[in-house]
N, C-alpha and C positions, 0 to 999 in steps of 0.2 A: 800301558798304564804307568809303568815306571817313568817313561818320558814325560808324561803329563805331570806326574808327581814332582819330578825334578824342576819343571818349569814353575809349578805352584810354590815349591819351597823357595826358589830364587825370588819369585814375586813377593812372597810373604816376608822374607828377610829384608829385602830392599824397602818395601813399604813400611815395615816397622822402624827401620833405621832412619828413613826420611820423613817419618810421621805423615804418611799419605795413605789413604784407604786403598787396599789392594784392588778394589774395583776400578779405581782411577787408572791403574796400569793397563787394564783391559778395555777401557772406554773406547768407543768407536772414533771419537775425535781425538786430536793430538793433545788438547788440554794446555794448561799453562806449563811454562818451562820446568818447574820442579817435577811435575808428573811425567813429562816427556823424558827428562833426564833419568828419572827413576826407572821408567819403562826400558830405556836403552840399557841401563845397567843390568836390570833383571834379564833382559833378552841375552845380553852378552854372557852373563853367568850361566844361563841355561845352556847356551851353546858350548862355552869353554869347559865348565865343570862337569856337565852331564853328557856332553858329546852329541847333543841334539843337532840335527841339520838345520840350516836356515829355514827350510820349508816347514819343518816340524815346529820350530820355535815360533814361526809366523802364525801357524794355525793355533797354537796355544795362546797367543796374545792378540789374535784377530788382526794380524798384519801380513803383508806380503813378504816373501823371502828377500826381496831387494831392500826392504825397509830394515829387516833384521841385519843384513849385510852392512848397511850404512851404520846402524847402531853399534855393531861390533867394531867397525873401523873408528868411530868416534870415541868409544870407550878405550880402545887399544891406544889411541893417541893420548888420551888422558893419563895413561900409565907412566908417561914421562915425568909427571909430577910425583915426587917421592911420597907425599901424603896420600895421593890417590892410589899409588901402587901398594902402599901398606894396607889401606882400607880394602882394596879389591882382593889382595892376597889373603887377608884375614877372612873375608867372606867366602872365598873359595874353600879354604880349609874347613871352616865351620859348616858349610853346606855339605861337603863330602862326609864329614863326621856325622852329621845329622842323618843323612841318607843311609849310611851304614848302620847306625843305631836303629833307625826305623825298620830297615830290612831284617835286622836280627830279631825284631819283635814279631814279624810276620812269618808264619810257617811257610816253608818252601813250597808246599803243594798249593798254597793260596796265591803265590806269585806267578803262577803259570797263566 
């Protein structure tokens, strides 16, 4: 459940920042470039921030693990741009803090 929650947090954060409905990130089709780029970013964050495997990220977004691997490579290449690096680093920190805060609200016995 934590894995799915991490993927959904990444999805919600990216969708909010990019002003795209979260459902567009899980759509069966690729969609327009803004939705595809937002999906790639969310998949990357789910993998990097929450440590989900490519296979697990793929299942959360309705994609194949090779698609997730490609998305991660694309986003990693974008980190060469200082603005993109700053934005991704800020999202990583925010997602970790949010997950910690949410976990503190949930009793330990409920997380099993």
